[in-house]
N, C-alpha and C positions, 0 to 999 in steps of 0.2 A: 303281790305288791312288788313294784319295781324298785330295786335298790339304786341308790345314788352313789356314784364313785366320787371319792375325795381326791381332787387333783392338786390341792395346795396345802402346804403346811400351815397356811394362815386361815384354816377352816374355823369358822365361828358358829357355834350352835348354842341355842338357848332352848331349853325344854321347860315349858310352863305346864304345870299340872294343877288340877283342882286341889286346893288345900284341904286337909282334913281338919275339921274344927273340934275334934275331941280334945278335951282339956287334959287327959291323962297321957303322959309321955309313953311312947311305945317304940318298938323296933320299926325300921323302915319297911314299908310295904314290900312283900316278896317280889311282886311283878316289877316294881321300880328297880329293885336290886338286880334282878335277873336281866332286865333290859340294859342296865349299865354294864354288867359283866359281858353281855353279848357285844355291846359297843366297844369295850376295851379289847376284847379278843379279835374282833373283825377289823379293827383299825390299828393293829400292831401296838397295843398299849404299852408293852414292855420297852418300846423305843420312843415313847412320847418324851418330850423335853421335861415335863413335870407329871409324875404319876404317883406322887406321895400317897401312901396308904391304900392305893387301889388294890383290891382283892386281899388285903391284909388286915385292915382295921374296920371299924364301923363305917357304914356308908357316909355318915355325916362328917367323917374326917377325910374323905377322899378329895384329892386336889380338884378344884373346880366345881364341886357338888355343893349345893345349898339345899337344906331340908327345911320344912315348915317348922313353926314354933313348937309343935308337938314332937318333932323328930320322926314322924311316921311317913311323910311323903316327900319325895324330891320335888322341888319347885323350880330350880334353876340348874343348868349345866352349862358352864362356860369353859371352853377349851380352845380359845382363840390362840393361834400361832403355836400350837402344842405338838406339831409334827404328826397329826393323824394321817395315816396312809392305809388305804384299803377300801373296802366297800361298806357304806353305811347300811347297817342292818335294818330290817323292818322293825320299827319300834311299836310297842303296844299301842292300840288305838287311843289310850288315855293320854298319850303325849301329843301336844300341839307343838310341832317342830318348826322353828324358823332358823334359817341360816343365811 
């Protein structure tokens, strides 16, 4: 898969995933979590304008991340104007990326 370079600090990405309909709350899917960690590391996350809780707290508390009602799947990722720099990694095929 070809990576896309991020040329602007005004990069906007929304990741839409299939929502998990399980009624019991659970931890965020491991593949979702690992994909976000990979995104953080490959786009210089430590220098983002806003990186609250990234790699520190539960995924549901990470700046720009929205999880489904069960807390088990990431459904949106909004990092508009957040100083992402680097190469956008290949994201798991479950992600439908729009930028």
